[in-house]
OpenMM code with the backbone's topology and positions (N, CA, C; nanometers):
from openmm import Vec3, app, unit

residues = "UNK UNK UNK UNK UNK UNK UNK UNK UNK UNK UNK UNK UNK UNK UNK UNK UNK UNK UNK UNK UNK UNK UNK UNK UNK UNK UNK UNK UNK UNK UNK UNK UNK UNK UNK UNK UNK UNK UNK UNK UNK UNK UNK UNK UNK UNK UNK UNK UNK UNK UNK UNK UNK UNK UNK UNK UNK UNK UNK UNK UNK UNK UNK UNK UNK UNK UNK UNK UNK UNK UNK UNK UNK UNK UNK UNK UNK UNK UNK UNK UNK UNK UNK UNK UNK UNK UNK UNK UNK UNK UNK UNK UNK UNK UNK UNK UNK UNK UNK UNK UNK UNK UNK UNK UNK UNK UNK UNK UNK UNK UNK UNK UNK UNK UNK UNK UNK UNK UNK UNK UNK UNK UNK UNK UNK UNK UNK UNK UNK UNK UNK UNK UNK UNK UNK UNK UNK UNK UNK UNK UNK UNK UNK UNK UNK UNK UNK UNK UNK UNK UNK UNK UNK UNK UNK UNK UNK UNK UNK UNK UNK UNK UNK UNK UNK UNK UNK UNK UNK UNK UNK UNK UNK UNK UNK UNK UNK UNK UNK UNK UNK UNK UNK UNK".split()
positions = [
    Vec3(0.0844, -0.0702, -0.0231),
    Vec3(0.0011, 0.0188, 0.0076),
    Vec3(0.0834, 0.1502, 0.0093),
    Vec3(0.0350, 0.2365, -0.0544),
    Vec3(0.0979, 0.3596, -0.0197),
    Vec3(0.0953, 0.4078, 0.0649),
    Vec3(0.1963, 0.5376, 0.0962),
    Vec3(0.1560, 0.6123, 0.2437),
    Vec3(0.0123, 0.6653, 0.2586),
    Vec3(-0.0691, 0.7204, 0.1160),
    Vec3(-0.1567, 0.7494, 0.1647),
    Vec3(-0.2771, 0.6556, 0.1599),
    Vec3(-0.2889, 0.5560, 0.1155),
    Vec3(-0.3496, 0.4787, 0.1341),
    Vec3(-0.3697, 0.4114, 0.2646),
    Vec3(-0.2163, 0.3985, 0.3232),
    Vec3(-0.1852, 0.3580, 0.4844),
    Vec3(-0.2911, 0.4282, 0.5620),
    Vec3(-0.2604, 0.5895, 0.5437),
    Vec3(-0.3236, 0.6739, 0.6486),
    Vec3(-0.4928, 0.6900, 0.6252),
    Vec3(-0.5082, 0.6847, 0.4708),
    Vec3(-0.6647, 0.6476, 0.4542),
    Vec3(-0.7173, 0.5579, 0.5246),
    Vec3(-0.6630, 0.4031, 0.5399),
    Vec3(-0.7094, 0.3362, 0.6463),
    Vec3(-0.7284, 0.3183, 0.7639),
    Vec3(-0.6073, 0.4033, 0.8158),
    Vec3(-0.6382, 0.4326, 0.9461),
    Vec3(-0.7216, 0.5405, 0.9712),
    Vec3(-0.7460, 0.6248, 0.9077),
    Vec3(-0.8713, 0.7385, 0.8892),
    Vec3(-0.9963, 0.6647, 0.9210),
    Vec3(-1.0362, 0.5740, 0.7942),
    Vec3(-1.1368, 0.4901, 0.7955),
    Vec3(-1.1585, 0.3987, 0.9256),
    Vec3(-1.0684, 0.3803, 1.0097),
    Vec3(-1.0750, 0.2837, 1.0909),
    Vec3(-1.1201, 0.3588, 1.2415),
    Vec3(-1.0725, 0.4608, 1.2411),
    Vec3(-1.1120, 0.5514, 1.3291),
    Vec3(-1.2547, 0.5892, 1.3076),
    Vec3(-1.2834, 0.6369, 1.1709),
    Vec3(-1.4245, 0.6622, 1.1704),
    Vec3(-1.5222, 0.5544, 1.1702),
    Vec3(-1.4973, 0.4792, 1.1736),
    Vec3(-1.5891, 0.3256, 1.1993),
    Vec3(-1.6096, 0.3128, 1.3467),
    Vec3(-1.5379, 0.3939, 1.4321),
    Vec3(-1.5674, 0.3820, 1.5709),
    Vec3(-1.6209, 0.5213, 1.6699),
    Vec3(-1.6745, 0.6303, 1.5208),
    Vec3(-1.7109, 0.7547, 1.5654),
    Vec3(-1.6499, 0.8709, 1.5438),
    Vec3(-1.7156, 0.9937, 1.5565),
    Vec3(-1.6327, 1.0774, 1.4859),
    Vec3(-1.6698, 1.1237, 1.3434),
    Vec3(-1.6085, 1.2875, 1.3199),
    Vec3(-1.6103, 1.2735, 1.1992),
    Vec3(-1.4901, 1.3716, 1.1645),
    Vec3(-1.4521, 1.4111, 1.0121),
    Vec3(-1.3572, 1.4710, 1.0010),
    Vec3(-1.2707, 1.5191, 1.0718),
    Vec3(-1.3262, 1.6355, 1.1129),
    Vec3(-1.2851, 1.7454, 1.2173),
    Vec3(-1.2528, 1.6820, 1.3497),
    Vec3(-1.3507, 1.6265, 1.4154),
    Vec3(-1.3039, 1.5564, 1.5354),
    Vec3(-1.1721, 1.4501, 1.5434),
    Vec3(-1.1879, 1.3610, 1.4254),
    Vec3(-1.0855, 1.2639, 1.4235),
    Vec3(-0.9144, 1.3665, 1.3921),
    Vec3(-0.9524, 1.4274, 1.3315),
    Vec3(-0.8187, 1.5241, 1.2709),
    Vec3(-0.7411, 1.5789, 1.4026),
    Vec3(-0.8754, 1.6481, 1.4486),
    Vec3(-0.7842, 1.7426, 1.5151),
    Vec3(-0.7818, 1.7503, 1.7024),
    Vec3(-0.8669, 1.5930, 1.7132),
    Vec3(-0.8936, 1.5911, 1.8343),
    Vec3(-0.8711, 1.4407, 1.8954),
    Vec3(-0.8052, 1.3553, 1.7757),
    Vec3(-0.8044, 1.1962, 1.8133),
    Vec3(-0.6522, 1.1971, 1.8567),
    Vec3(-0.5750, 1.1632, 1.9212),
    Vec3(-0.4409, 1.1624, 1.9812),
    Vec3(-0.4191, 1.0614, 1.9280),
    Vec3(-0.4594, 0.9393, 1.8958),
    Vec3(-0.4452, 0.7806, 1.8314),
    Vec3(-0.4303, 0.8462, 1.6771),
    Vec3(-0.5127, 0.8895, 1.6451),
    Vec3(-0.5227, 0.9286, 1.4912),
    Vec3(-0.3400, 1.0069, 1.4416),
    Vec3(-0.3620, 1.1185, 1.5574),
    Vec3(-0.2246, 1.1940, 1.5137),
    Vec3(-0.1135, 1.0885, 1.5358),
    Vec3(-0.0958, 1.0309, 1.6279),
    Vec3(0.0227, 0.9696, 1.6414),
    Vec3(0.0492, 0.8524, 1.5312),
    Vec3(-0.0342, 0.7936, 1.4801),
    Vec3(-0.0913, 0.7190, 1.3534),
    Vec3(-0.0153, 0.7745, 1.2471),
    Vec3(-0.0850, 0.8749, 1.2542),
    Vec3(-0.0733, 0.9587, 1.1110),
    Vec3(0.0950, 0.9933, 1.0821),
    Vec3(0.1682, 1.0389, 1.2379),
    Vec3(0.3074, 1.0660, 1.2300),
    Vec3(0.3833, 0.9503, 1.2321),
    Vec3(0.3473, 0.8243, 1.2838),
    Vec3(0.4207, 0.7543, 1.2158),
    Vec3(0.3957, 0.7312, 1.1091),
    Vec3(0.3487, 0.6829, 1.0189),
    Vec3(0.3283, 0.6523, 0.8540),
    Vec3(0.4091, 0.7562, 0.7966),
    Vec3(0.4135, 0.8777, 0.8369),
    Vec3(0.4928, 0.9715, 0.7754),
    Vec3(0.6287, 0.9428, 0.7500),
    Vec3(0.6566, 0.9499, 0.9054),
    Vec3(0.8076, 0.8882, 0.9497),
    Vec3(0.8345, 0.7445, 0.9135),
    Vec3(0.7505, 0.6736, 0.9057),
    Vec3(0.8170, 0.5337, 0.8757),
    Vec3(0.8527, 0.5224, 0.7122),
    Vec3(0.7429, 0.6183, 0.6258),
    Vec3(0.7919, 0.6102, 0.4984),
    Vec3(0.9591, 0.7001, 0.4640),
    Vec3(0.9442, 0.8005, 0.5620),
    Vec3(1.0898, 0.8484, 0.5236),
    Vec3(1.2075, 0.7474, 0.6075),
    Vec3(1.1676, 0.7025, 0.6674),
    Vec3(1.2282, 0.5817, 0.7217),
    Vec3(1.2939, 0.4700, 0.6734),
    Vec3(1.2320, 0.4391, 0.5268),
    Vec3(1.2022, 0.3100, 0.4262),
    Vec3(1.2805, 0.3479, 0.2688),
    Vec3(1.1944, 0.4942, 0.3370),
    Vec3(1.2400, 0.5160, 0.1700),
    Vec3(1.3259, 0.6380, 0.0813),
    Vec3(1.3660, 0.7076, 0.2102),
    Vec3(1.4841, 0.7913, 0.1826),
    Vec3(1.5988, 0.7471, 0.1688),
    Vec3(1.6836, 0.7363, 0.0734),
    Vec3(1.8047, 0.6970, 0.0844),
    Vec3(1.9351, 0.7881, 0.0709),
    Vec3(1.9075, 0.8968, 0.0185),
    Vec3(2.0390, 0.9796, -0.0366),
    Vec3(2.1035, 1.0131, 0.0718),
    Vec3(2.2323, 1.0052, 0.1390),
    Vec3(2.2570, 1.0733, 0.2662),
    Vec3(2.2145, 1.2268, 0.3015),
    Vec3(2.2584, 1.2955, 0.1736),
    Vec3(2.2206, 1.4379, 0.2003),
    Vec3(2.1130, 1.4882, 0.2655),
    Vec3(1.9736, 1.4047, 0.2269),
    Vec3(1.8450, 1.4354, 0.2251),
    Vec3(1.7846, 1.3375, 0.3920),
    Vec3(1.9208, 1.2089, 0.3587),
    Vec3(1.7775, 1.1272, 0.4964),
    Vec3(1.8689, 1.1683, 0.6167),
    Vec3(1.9620, 1.2370, 0.6542),
    Vec3(1.9778, 1.2668, 0.7819),
    Vec3(1.9073, 1.4040, 0.8220),
    Vec3(1.9225, 1.5070, 0.7681),
    Vec3(1.8121, 1.6110, 0.8261),
    Vec3(1.6179, 1.5648, 0.8443),
    Vec3(1.6067, 1.4567, 0.7326),
    Vec3(1.5025, 1.4059, 0.7233),
    Vec3(1.4586, 1.3281, 0.8648),
    Vec3(1.5649, 1.2373, 0.9053),
    Vec3(1.5615, 1.1487, 1.0332),
    Vec3(1.5545, 1.2314, 1.1334),
    Vec3(1.6337, 1.3456, 1.1491),
    Vec3(1.6400, 1.4186, 1.2637),
    Vec3(1.4941, 1.5159, 1.2778),
    Vec3(1.4395, 1.5175, 1.1778),
    Vec3(1.3443, 1.5941, 1.1987),
    Vec3(1.2209, 1.5005, 1.2521),
    Vec3(1.2356, 1.3652, 1.1595),
    Vec3(1.1245, 1.2690, 1.2074),
    Vec3(1.1383, 1.2340, 1.3923),
    Vec3(1.2993, 1.2114, 1.4637),
    Vec3(1.3069, 1.1995, 1.5625),
    Vec3(1.2506, 1.3275, 1.6247),
    Vec3(1.2611, 1.4485, 1.5909),
    Vec3(1.2321, 1.5473, 1.7138),
    Vec3(1.0676, 1.5635, 1.6989),
    Vec3(0.9906, 1.5116, 1.5858),
    Vec3(0.8512, 1.5130, 1.5653),
    Vec3(0.8310, 1.4029, 1.6809),
    Vec3(0.8832, 1.2744, 1.6574),
    Vec3(0.8726, 1.1602, 1.7313),
    Vec3(0.8146, 1.1963, 1.8729),
    Vec3(0.8989, 1.2923, 1.9699),
    Vec3(0.9291, 1.3297, 2.0496),
    Vec3(0.8226, 1.4143, 2.0911),
    Vec3(0.8073, 1.4989, 2.0045),
    Vec3(0.6442, 1.6419, 2.0345),
    Vec3(0.5430, 1.5484, 2.0369),
    Vec3(0.5398, 1.4440, 1.9367),
    Vec3(0.4200, 1.3500, 1.9633),
    Vec3(0.4076, 1.2757, 2.0730),
    Vec3(0.5117, 1.2194, 2.1269),
    Vec3(0.5022, 1.1373, 2.2285),
    Vec3(0.4882, 1.2413, 2.3800),
    Vec3(0.5329, 1.3622, 2.3694),
    Vec3(0.4837, 1.4567, 2.4676),
    Vec3(0.3099, 1.4476, 2.4907),
    Vec3(0.2734, 1.5457, 2.3804),
    Vec3(0.1279, 1.5290, 2.3226),
    Vec3(0.0371, 1.4179, 2.3216),
    Vec3(0.0717, 1.3420, 2.2808),
    Vec3(-0.0438, 1.1706, 2.3326),
    Vec3(0.0069, 1.1025, 2.4117),
    Vec3(0.1061, 1.1062, 2.4665),
    Vec3(0.1638, 0.9733, 2.5259),
    Vec3(0.1873, 0.8331, 2.4566),
    Vec3(0.2113, 0.8276, 2.3510),
    Vec3(0.2033, 0.7212, 2.2599),
    Vec3(0.3492, 0.7372, 2.1841),
    Vec3(0.4188, 0.6278, 2.1911),
    Vec3(0.5726, 0.5995, 2.1316),
    Vec3(0.5810, 0.5364, 2.0403),
    Vec3(0.5772, 0.5853, 1.8971),
    Vec3(0.5402, 0.4634, 1.8089),
    Vec3(0.6902, 0.4581, 1.7378),
    Vec3(0.7970, 0.4176, 1.7300),
    Vec3(0.9251, 0.4739, 1.6470),
    Vec3(0.9072, 0.4633, 1.5103),
    Vec3(0.9826, 0.5300, 1.4100),
    Vec3(0.9753, 0.5291, 1.2756),
    Vec3(1.0050, 0.3901, 1.2153),
    Vec3(1.0731, 0.2854, 1.2947),
    Vec3(1.1209, 0.1877, 1.2324),
    Vec3(1.0443, 0.0733, 1.2742),
    Vec3(0.9257, 0.0560, 1.3754),
    Vec3(0.8343, -0.0294, 1.3766),
    Vec3(0.7636, -0.0639, 1.2212),
    Vec3(0.7068, -0.2175, 1.1915),
    Vec3(0.6363, -0.2360, 1.1191),
    Vec3(0.5047, -0.2715, 1.1624),
    Vec3(0.3649, -0.1806, 1.1007),
    Vec3(0.2588, -0.2064, 1.1451),
    Vec3(0.2076, -0.1991, 1.0324),
    Vec3(0.0974, -0.3072, 0.9794),
    Vec3(0.0067, -0.3079, 0.9029),
    Vec3(-0.1218, -0.1958, 0.8860),
    Vec3(-0.1900, -0.2054, 0.7394),
    Vec3(-0.2746, -0.1140, 0.7427),
    Vec3(-0.4040, -0.1303, 0.8577),
    Vec3(-0.5110, -0.0138, 0.8816),
    Vec3(-0.6148, 0.0112, 0.9597),
    Vec3(-0.5876, -0.0248, 1.1051),
    Vec3(-0.4885, 0.0549, 1.1194),
    Vec3(-0.4091, 0.0687, 1.2747),
    Vec3(-0.5164, 0.1586, 1.3310),
    Vec3(-0.5665, 0.1078, 1.4647),
    Vec3(-0.6472, 0.1567, 1.5268),
    Vec3(-0.5707, 0.2047, 1.7044),
    Vec3(-0.5812, 0.3128, 1.7345),
    Vec3(-0.5344, 0.3631, 1.8701),
    Vec3(-0.6276, 0.4089, 1.9615),
    Vec3(-0.6994, 0.3318, 2.0399),
    Vec3(-0.8671, 0.3599, 2.0887),
    Vec3(-0.8482, 0.4537, 2.1722),
    Vec3(-0.7533, 0.4987, 2.2512),
    Vec3(-0.7569, 0.6115, 2.3756),
    Vec3(-0.6079, 0.6960, 2.3654),
    Vec3(-0.6054, 0.7950, 2.4725),
    Vec3(-0.4737, 0.8669, 2.5069),
    Vec3(-0.3948, 0.7899, 2.6032),
    Vec3(-0.2923, 0.8074, 2.5825),
    Vec3(-0.1523, 0.7646, 2.6811),
    Vec3(-0.1142, 0.6223, 2.6904),
    Vec3(-0.0263, 0.6423, 2.7489),
    Vec3(0.1007, 0.5583, 2.7822),
    Vec3(0.1398, 0.4266, 2.7167),
    Vec3(0.1330, 0.4270, 2.5891),
    Vec3(0.1371, 0.3430, 2.5066),
    Vec3(0.2895, 0.3323, 2.4019),
    Vec3(0.3577, 0.1987, 2.4446),
    Vec3(0.5032, 0.2043, 2.4329),
    Vec3(0.5236, 0.0862, 2.3469),
    Vec3(0.5479, 0.1196, 2.2020),
    Vec3(0.5761, 0.0047, 2.0958),
    Vec3(0.7749, 0.0288, 2.0771),
    Vec3(0.8103, -0.1133, 2.1029),
    Vec3(0.9767, -0.1382, 2.0607),
    Vec3(0.9890, -0.0711, 1.9411),
    Vec3(1.0996, -0.0602, 1.8887),
    Vec3(1.1460, 0.0039, 1.7605),
    Vec3(1.1416, -0.1124, 1.6930),
    Vec3(1.1739, -0.2418, 1.7376),
    Vec3(1.1593, -0.3454, 1.6168),
    Vec3(1.0414, -0.4352, 1.6397),
    Vec3(0.9514, -0.3849, 1.7189),
    Vec3(0.8104, -0.5002, 1.6531),
    Vec3(0.7553, -0.4698, 1.5212),
    Vec3(0.6823, -0.6067, 1.5052),
    Vec3(0.6226, -0.5924, 1.3756),
    Vec3(0.4415, -0.6666, 1.4357),
    Vec3(0.3787, -0.5527, 1.3836),
    Vec3(0.2133, -0.5307, 1.3869),
    Vec3(0.1597, -0.5566, 1.2732),
    Vec3(0.0705, -0.6173, 1.2742),
    Vec3(-0.0136, -0.6898, 1.1519),
    Vec3(-0.1142, -0.5878, 1.0904),
    Vec3(-0.1822, -0.6476, 0.9915),
    Vec3(-0.3255, -0.5335, 0.9647),
    Vec3(-0.4273, -0.5461, 1.0653),
    Vec3(-0.4991, -0.3979, 1.0561),
    Vec3(-0.6342, -0.4670, 1.1238),
    Vec3(-0.6319, -0.4853, 1.2736),
    Vec3(-0.5235, -0.4128, 1.3472),
    Vec3(-0.5134, -0.4000, 1.5023),
    Vec3(-0.5466, -0.2904, 1.5761),
    Vec3(-0.6224, -0.3581, 1.6713),
    Vec3(-0.6365, -0.2131, 1.7741),
    Vec3(-0.5480, -0.2138, 1.8806),
    Vec3(-0.5470, -0.1122, 1.9182),
    Vec3(-0.4459, -0.1106, 2.0749),
    Vec3(-0.5163, -0.0229, 2.1716),
    Vec3(-0.5300, -0.0204, 2.3003),
    Vec3(-0.5605, 0.0137, 2.3995),
    Vec3(-0.4771, 0.1042, 2.5123),
    Vec3(-0.4961, 0.1960, 2.5521),
    Vec3(-0.4315, 0.2513, 2.6451),
    Vec3(-0.3608, 0.1850, 2.7204),
    Vec3(-0.2192, 0.2350, 2.7720),
    Vec3(-0.1171, 0.1693, 2.8678),
    Vec3(-0.0675, 0.0454, 2.7988),
    Vec3(-0.0546, 0.0358, 2.6636),
    Vec3(-0.0029, -0.1375, 2.6197),
    Vec3(0.1274, -0.1242, 2.6101),
    Vec3(0.2411, -0.1790, 2.6270),
    Vec3(0.3698, -0.1977, 2.6128),
    Vec3(0.3718, -0.3031, 2.5263),
    Vec3(0.4533, -0.2940, 2.4135),
    Vec3(0.4813, -0.3756, 2.3106),
    Vec3(0.6594, -0.4174, 2.3008),
    Vec3(0.7392, -0.4626, 2.3992),
    Vec3(0.8373, -0.4440, 2.4533),
    Vec3(0.9380, -0.5938, 2.4185),
    Vec3(1.0853, -0.5458, 2.4522),
    Vec3(1.1770, -0.6219, 2.4429),
    Vec3(1.1925, -0.6760, 2.5872),
    Vec3(1.2436, -0.8363, 2.5624),
    Vec3(1.2322, -0.9145, 2.6869),
    Vec3(1.3037, -1.0394, 2.6561),
    Vec3(1.3471, -1.0930, 2.7911),
    Vec3(1.4131, -1.2417, 2.7499),
    Vec3(1.5526, -1.2146, 2.7664),
    Vec3(1.5969, -1.3235, 2.8028),
    Vec3(1.7290, -1.3726, 2.8135),
    Vec3(1.8343, -1.4870, 2.6867),
    Vec3(1.9301, -1.4507, 2.6468),
    Vec3(1.9945, -1.5342, 2.5235),
    Vec3(1.8865, -1.5335, 2.3886),
    Vec3(1.8866, -1.6872, 2.3248),
    Vec3(1.8099, -1.6895, 2.2174),
    Vec3(1.6681, -1.6502, 2.2150),
    Vec3(1.6065, -1.6387, 2.3709),
    Vec3(1.4906, -1.6192, 2.3862),
    Vec3(1.4677, -1.4579, 2.3854),
    Vec3(1.5674, -1.3517, 2.3660),
    Vec3(1.5501, -1.2115, 2.3696),
    Vec3(1.4945, -1.1813, 2.2750),
    Vec3(1.4393, -1.1077, 2.2643),
    Vec3(1.3609, -1.0094, 2.1432),
    Vec3(1.2608, -0.9446, 2.1949),
    Vec3(1.1668, -0.9022, 2.0333),
    Vec3(1.0319, -0.8355, 2.0793),
    Vec3(0.9263, -0.9416, 1.9943),
    Vec3(0.7983, -0.9157, 2.0073),
    Vec3(0.7100, -0.9791, 1.9499),
    Vec3(0.6674, -0.9339, 1.8193),
    Vec3(0.6227, -1.0359, 1.7478),
    Vec3(0.5389, -1.0206, 1.5976),
    Vec3(0.4242, -1.0405, 1.6171),
    Vec3(0.2955, -0.9534, 1.6291),
    Vec3(0.1475, -0.9467, 1.6199),
    Vec3(0.0932, -0.9692, 1.4944),
    Vec3(0.0249, -1.0686, 1.4888),
    Vec3(-0.0741, -1.1265, 1.3446),
    Vec3(-0.1707, -1.0236, 1.3253),
    Vec3(-0.2398, -1.0436, 1.2102),
    Vec3(-0.3655, -0.9520, 1.1384),
    Vec3(-0.4961, -0.9933, 1.2728),
    Vec3(-0.5786, -0.8453, 1.2927),
    Vec3(-0.6509, -0.8854, 1.3448),
    Vec3(-0.6201, -0.8938, 1.5150),
    Vec3(-0.5493, -0.7985, 1.5397),
    Vec3(-0.5032, -0.8687, 1.6769),
    Vec3(-0.5700, -0.7519, 1.8055),
    Vec3(-0.6350, -0.7696, 1.8994),
    Vec3(-0.6940, -0.6855, 1.9791),
    Vec3(-0.6292, -0.6447, 2.0883),
    Vec3(-0.5985, -0.5276, 2.1455),
    Vec3(-0.4797, -0.5590, 2.2921),
    Vec3(-0.5802, -0.4704, 2.3637),
    Vec3(-0.5932, -0.5271, 2.4907),
    Vec3(-0.6868, -0.4217, 2.5759),
    Vec3(-0.5919, -0.3405, 2.6654),
    Vec3(-0.6462, -0.2904, 2.7616),
    Vec3(-0.6001, -0.1864, 2.8315),
    Vec3(-0.4721, -0.2719, 2.9203),
    Vec3(-0.3593, -0.1514, 2.9534),
    Vec3(-0.2583, -0.2060, 3.0051),
    Vec3(-0.2117, -0.3130, 3.0110),
    Vec3(-0.2408, -0.3656, 2.8910),
    Vec3(-0.1818, -0.5193, 2.8545),
    Vec3(0.0148, -0.4911, 2.8352),
    Vec3(0.0541, -0.6116, 2.8667),
    Vec3(0.2292, -0.6047, 2.8259),
    Vec3(0.2601, -0.7398, 2.7563),
    Vec3(0.3366, -0.6961, 2.6452),
    Vec3(0.3199, -0.7958, 2.5570),
    Vec3(0.5070, -0.7745, 2.5418),
    Vec3(0.5740, -0.8976, 2.5523),
    Vec3(0.7109, -0.8709, 2.5945),
    Vec3(0.7987, -1.0144, 2.5147),
    Vec3(0.9025, -0.9995, 2.4917),
    Vec3(0.9851, -1.1402, 2.4066),
    Vec3(0.9816, -1.1565, 2.2877),
    Vec3(1.0692, -1.2448, 2.2661),
    Vec3(1.0478, -1.3191, 2.1522),
    Vec3(0.9420, -1.4052, 2.1286),
    Vec3(0.8223, -1.3361, 2.0701),
    Vec3(0.7096, -1.4275, 2.0955),
    Vec3(0.6214, -1.3853, 1.9852),
    Vec3(0.5242, -1.4788, 1.9339),
    Vec3(0.4283, -1.4755, 1.7406),
    Vec3(0.2918, -1.4485, 1.8503),
    Vec3(0.2255, -1.3618, 1.8176),
    Vec3(0.0759, -1.4013, 1.8362),
    Vec3(-0.0033, -1.3822, 1.7047),
    Vec3(-0.0160, -1.5063, 1.7209),
    Vec3(-0.1172, -1.5345, 1.6054),
    Vec3(-0.2656, -1.4202, 1.5613),
    Vec3(-0.3252, -1.4360, 1.4351),
    Vec3(-0.4019, -1.4053, 1.3857),
    Vec3(-0.5225, -1.4144, 1.4898),
    Vec3(-0.5967, -1.2890, 1.4612),
    Vec3(-0.7371, -1.2993, 1.5300),
    Vec3(-0.6923, -1.3446, 1.6677),
    Vec3(-0.6429, -1.2511, 1.7474),
    Vec3(-0.5808, -1.2632, 1.9008),
    Vec3(-0.6673, -1.1772, 1.9309),
    Vec3(-0.7278, -1.2123, 2.0740),
    Vec3(-0.7556, -1.1159, 2.1935),
    Vec3(-0.6716, -1.0866, 2.3384),
    Vec3(-0.5955, -0.9645, 2.3589),
    Vec3(-0.5487, -1.0224, 2.4660),
    Vec3(-0.5952, -0.9179, 2.5598),
    Vec3(-0.6405, -0.9742, 2.6687),
    Vec3(-0.7312, -0.8966, 2.7477),
    Vec3(-0.6584, -0.8222, 2.8820),
    Vec3(-0.7605, -0.6627, 2.9213),
    Vec3(-0.6959, -0.6047, 2.9828),
    Vec3(-0.6197, -0.7001, 3.0994),
    Vec3(-0.4844, -0.5702, 3.1198),
    Vec3(-0.3950, -0.6190, 3.2202),
    Vec3(-0.3354, -0.7607, 3.2328),
    Vec3(-0.3145, -0.7596, 3.1321),
    Vec3(-0.2604, -0.9200, 3.0873),
    Vec3(-0.1080, -0.9278, 3.0459),
    Vec3(-0.0002, -1.0070, 3.0624),
    Vec3(0.1191, -1.0132, 3.0614),
    Vec3(0.1189, -1.1013, 2.9533),
    Vec3(0.1789, -1.0945, 2.8589),
    Vec3(0.2174, -1.2083, 2.7728),
    Vec3(0.3448, -1.2293, 2.7105),
    Vec3(0.3955, -1.3748, 2.7692),
    Vec3(0.5394, -1.3767, 2.7236),
    Vec3(0.5424, -1.4990, 2.6577),
    Vec3(0.4322, -1.5586, 2.6116),
    Vec3(0.4513, -1.6952, 2.5271),
    Vec3(0.3833, -1.6730, 2.4404),
    Vec3(0.4047, -1.7546, 2.3183),
    Vec3(0.3500, -1.7322, 2.2019),
    Vec3(0.1865, -1.8085, 2.2121),
    Vec3(0.1051, -1.7733, 2.1137),
    Vec3(-0.0182, -1.7825, 2.1043),
    Vec3(-0.0506, -1.8286, 1.9572),
    Vec3(-0.1703, -1.9133, 1.9174),
    Vec3(-0.1854, -1.9564, 1.7993),
    Vec3(-0.3320, -1.8567, 1.7470),
    Vec3(-0.3684, -1.8745, 1.6391),
    Vec3(-0.4866, -1.7915, 1.6195),
    Vec3(-0.5784, -1.7838, 1.6652),
    Vec3(-0.6730, -1.7423, 1.6785),
    Vec3(-0.8259, -1.7359, 1.7544),
    Vec3(-0.8189, -1.7423, 1.8891),
    Vec3(-0.6941, -1.7190, 1.9475),
    Vec3(-0.6705, -1.7487, 2.0979),
    Vec3(-0.7610, -1.6099, 2.1627),
    Vec3(-0.8024, -1.6314, 2.2424),
    Vec3(-0.8388, -1.5119, 2.3728),
    Vec3(-0.7089, -1.5410, 2.4763),
    Vec3(-0.6656, -1.4609, 2.5176),
    Vec3(-0.5609, -1.4725, 2.6431),
    Vec3(-0.5894, -1.3765, 2.7499),
    Vec3(-0.5621, -1.4416, 2.8578),
    Vec3(-0.5581, -1.3250, 2.9822),
    Vec3(-0.4836, -1.4017, 3.0967),
    Vec3(-0.4622, -1.2961, 3.2137),
    Vec3(-0.3591, -1.3780, 3.3095),
    Vec3(-0.2550, -1.3279, 3.3369),
    Vec3(-0.1723, -1.3257, 3.4168),
    Vec3(-0.0505, -1.2672, 3.4481),
    Vec3(0.0055, -1.4204, 3.5170),
    Vec3(0.0802, -1.5214, 3.4047),
    Vec3(0.1629, -1.4786, 3.2882),
    Vec3(-0.0203, -1.5166, 3.1893),
    Vec3(0.0057, -1.4558, 3.0739),
    Vec3(-0.1578, -1.5108, 3.0219),
    Vec3(-0.1413, -1.6649, 2.9785),
    Vec3(-0.2978, -1.6749, 2.9662),
    Vec3(-0.3104, -1.8087, 2.9508),
    Vec3(-0.4309, -1.8284, 2.8453),
    Vec3(-0.4683, -1.9316, 2.7445),
    Vec3(-0.5569, -1.9191, 2.6743),
    Vec3(-0.6954, -1.9729, 2.7264),
    Vec3(-0.7906, -1.8710, 2.7656),
    Vec3(-0.9179, -1.9191, 2.8072),
    Vec3(-1.0444, -1.9505, 2.7231),
    Vec3(-0.9892, -1.9100, 2.6045),
    Vec3(-1.0787, -1.9223, 2.4890),
    Vec3(-1.0270, -1.9463, 2.3825),
    Vec3(-1.1162, -1.9992, 2.2483),
    Vec3(-1.0231, -1.9825, 2.0886),
    Vec3(-1.1675, -1.9347, 1.9963),
    Vec3(-1.2514, -1.8171, 2.1118),
    Vec3(-1.3287, -1.7729, 2.0003),
    Vec3(-1.2763, -1.6450, 1.9055),
    Vec3(-1.2094, -1.6103, 1.9671),
    Vec3(-1.0656, -1.5011, 1.8746),
    Vec3(-1.1186, -1.3464, 1.9131),
    Vec3(-1.0793, -1.2631, 1.8116),
    Vec3(-1.0920, -1.1273, 1.8369),
    Vec3(-1.2428, -1.0579, 1.7721),
    Vec3(-1.2627, -1.1527, 1.6828),
    Vec3(-1.3855, -1.1283, 1.6444),
    Vec3(-1.4840, -1.0497, 1.7185),
    Vec3(-1.5018, -0.9220, 1.6400),
    Vec3(-1.6541, -0.8465, 1.7076),
    Vec3(-1.5563, -0.7143, 1.8304),
    Vec3(-1.4627, -0.7384, 1.8376),
    Vec3(-1.3690, -0.6824, 1.9050),
    Vec3(-1.3015, -0.5294, 1.8251),
    Vec3(-1.2670, -0.6187, 1.7015),
    Vec3(-1.1983, -0.5498, 1.6157),
    Vec3(-1.3160, -0.4591, 1.4909),
] * unit.nanometer
topology = app.Topology()
chain = topology.addChain("A")
for resn in residues:
    res = topology.addResidue(resn, chain)
    for name in ("N", "CA", "C"):
        topology.addAtom(name, app.Element.getBySymbol(name[0]), res)
């Protein structure tokens, strides 16, 4: 997808949950963060000439910090996020620079997608498509969450889980195989 198609898919996803153009563009911090991420990621991946790359990446870094302060949402330019990304609420969202998030995913407030583990198990998560992450959940380590996974609020996810899992707890365990349908 092109940069504009990705931004449009994020906007349509926010529109699905309510609001209008004015409200989403000017008052929705989750959209601000995803919009800035899309532009930053495009620059990070596509600008190759050194004479332009350094000043643009410096601008990206400064703008990322401004967005972090304004929204409480940290999404580095190097993260890989699929289309139709939705951040439901203001603040406390930290995504590791090497994380991979699939298409059509929702993230609630207070979520951390980060690095953890020792030795060969050290790394960052890979999230599949249609993943819903509830408020204050922590997903950390070299793990893979399958497609259509629902992570309940306040869960600590440190293991991989297959498609259609609903996981909950500290540490998280599978409580159902109904998946995230209806939450996305």
